[in-house]
C-alpha positions in Angstrom: 13.7 19.1 43.9 11.4 21.3 43.4 11.1 24.2 44.8 12.5 22.4 47.6 10.5 19.1 47.8 11.9 15.8 46.9 8.7 15.1 45.1 7.2 11.6 46.5 5.0 10.8 49.3 5.8 7.4 51.0 2.6 6.0 51.9 2.4 3.3 53.9 0.1 0.3 54.9 -0.3 -1.5 57.7 -3.2 -3.9 57.0 -1.7 -4.7 53.7 1.9 -4.5 53.9 2.5 -2.7 50.9 4.1 0.4 50.4 3.3 3.1 47.0 5.0 6.5 46.1 2.8 9.7 45.6 4.3 12.9 43.9 4.1 15.8 46.4 2.7 17.8 43.9 -0.4 16.9 43.9 0.2 18.9 47.4 2.3 21.7 47.1 0.3 23.9 45.1 -2.0 24.9 47.6 -0.6 23.5 50.7 2.5 25.2 52.8 4.9 22.3 54.0 4.6 18.9 56.5 1.8 20.2 57.9 -0.2 22.1 54.8 0.7 18.4 53.0 -0.3 16.7 56.3 -3.4 18.6 56.6 -4.9 18.0 53.1 -4.3 14.7 53.4 -6.2 13.9 56.7 -9.1 16.7 55.4 -9.4 14.2 52.1 -8.8 10.9 53.9 -10.0 10.8 58.2 -13.3 11.5 57.8 -15.0 12.8 61.6 -16.2 9.5 63.0 -13.0 8.2 62.4 -10.9 8.4 66.3 -7.6 8.5 66.8 -6.7 4.8 67.3 -8.9 3.3 64.6 -6.8 2.1 61.9 -8.3 4.6 59.1 -6.4 7.1 60.3 -3.4 8.6 59.3 -0.1 9.4 60.6 1.9 12.0 58.7 5.7 12.6 59.3 6.2 15.6 57.4 9.0 18.0 56.0 9.0 21.0 54.3 10.7 22.8 51.5 13.9 23.9 53.7 13.9 20.8 54.8 17.9 19.5 54.4 18.5 23.0 53.9 22.0 23.8 56.0 22.0 28.2 56.0 18.4 27.6 57.3 18.9 25.2 59.8 16.0 23.0 58.0 16.4 19.5 60.6 12.3 20.5 61.4 9.8 18.5 61.3 6.3 17.2 62.3 4.6 14.5 63.0 0.8 15.2 62.3 -2.6 13.0 63.0 -5.9 12.8 64.9 -4.7 12.5 68.3 -6.1 10.3 71.0 -6.2 13.4 73.3 -8.4 15.7 71.3 -9.4 13.1 68.2 -9.1 16.1 66.0 -6.0 16.5 64.0 -2.6 18.6 65.6 0.9 18.0 65.4 4.1 17.9 66.5 7.0 20.1 65.7 10.1 18.1 65.8 13.9 18.7 65.3 17.1 16.8 64.9 18.6 15.2 61.8 15.7 12.6 61.1 13.8 15.2 59.2 16.7 16.4 56.8 17.5 12.1 56.2 14.1 11.5 55.2 14.4 14.2 52.4 17.3 12.8 52.0 15.4 9.9 51.4 13.9 11.1 48.7 10.1 11.8 50.3 8.5 15.2 52.2 5.9 12.5 54.1 5.6 9.5 55.0 2.0 8.6 55.4 0.2 5.4 57.3 -2.4 4.0 57.4 -4.2 0.9 58.9 -3.3 -1.6 61.9 0.0 -4.9 61.3 -0.8 -8.3 62.7 2.6 -7.6 64.2 4.9 -5.6 65.2 6.8 -3.8 62.2 9.0 -1.3 61.6 9.9 0.9 58.4 13.2 0.8 56.3 13.9 3.4 54.5 17.3 2.9 52.8 19.1 2.1 49.2 15.6 3.6 47.5 14.1 1.8 49.2 11.2 1.3 51.5 10.4 -2.1 53.7 8.0 -3.0 56.6 10.4 -5.0 59.0 9.5 -7.6 61.7 9.8 -5.3 64.9 8.9 -7.8 67.4 12.1 -8.0 69.2 11.9 -4.9 69.1 9.0 -4.4 71.4 8.3 -3.6 75.2 11.4 -1.4 74.8 11.7 1.9 75.4 12.2 4.6 73.1 16.4 5.1 73.8 16.8 1.5 73.9 14.5 0.8 70.6 17.2 3.5 68.6 20.2 1.6 69.9 19.1 -1.9 69.1 18.9 -0.3 65.7 21.4 0.8 65.0 24.0 -2.1 66.5 21.9 -4.1 64.1 21.4 -2.1 60.6 24.8 0.7 61.9 24.9 4.1 63.3 24.2 5.3 60.6 20.6 5.0 60.7 17.9 8.5 62.1 14.7 6.3 64.5 11.5 7.6 65.2 10.4 4.8 68.1 6.7 4.9 69.3 8.1 4.1 72.9 5.9 1.7 75.3 3.1 4.8 75.9 2.1 4.0 72.0 2.7 0.7 71.9 0.3 0.5 74.6 -1.5 3.3 73.1 -1.9 5.4 76.4 -4.2 8.7 74.9 -1.7 10.2 76.1 1.0 8.9 74.2 0.2 11.2 71.2 
C-alpha cells in the first residue's frame, strides 16, 4: 500500500463482461479518499446529459486511505454515482466489514459501468474478479441474497446486494 492505498481500481464493464485494473495513483495525488476518487471518475467519464439509470453512468464503490486500518475503525466505505432521485452525483457512507475487505482484496475502488443482458454478480477471490450468473438471485431480497451467496461460496464472503428496489430501478433505490 502507498500512503494507505492498495494501489488498484477495478473497472467492471457490464456491456462486455470484462474487468480491468487501473492504478489508484492516477487519482489519489489530487483527490482524497474514496469519495474524492469517485467524484473525479464521474466528472471525467459521465457527461451531464447522462441520466442516473443510463448504462453510461458509473456506480463506484470505494474506500479511503484508512480503510482496513484497525486503530481507526477503518471499515467505512462509500457508494457513489449519479442518483435517480436527484439526477446528480451523490454518495452513501456505509460501514461494516465490506470496505475493509475491499482493501484486503487489493482494491481501493470498483467502478461499474454498462448494462448486462442478464443478472450477474461480481465475485472477488484469490486475486480474481469474475462476473457470475445471478439469475437464481434475481427477485430475492438483500438478506436472502446474502445468505444464498454465503451458502454457495462460504461464510467468509462479504456481500453488497441491490435488492428488489434496485432490480426494478426504483427511484428511491439509491
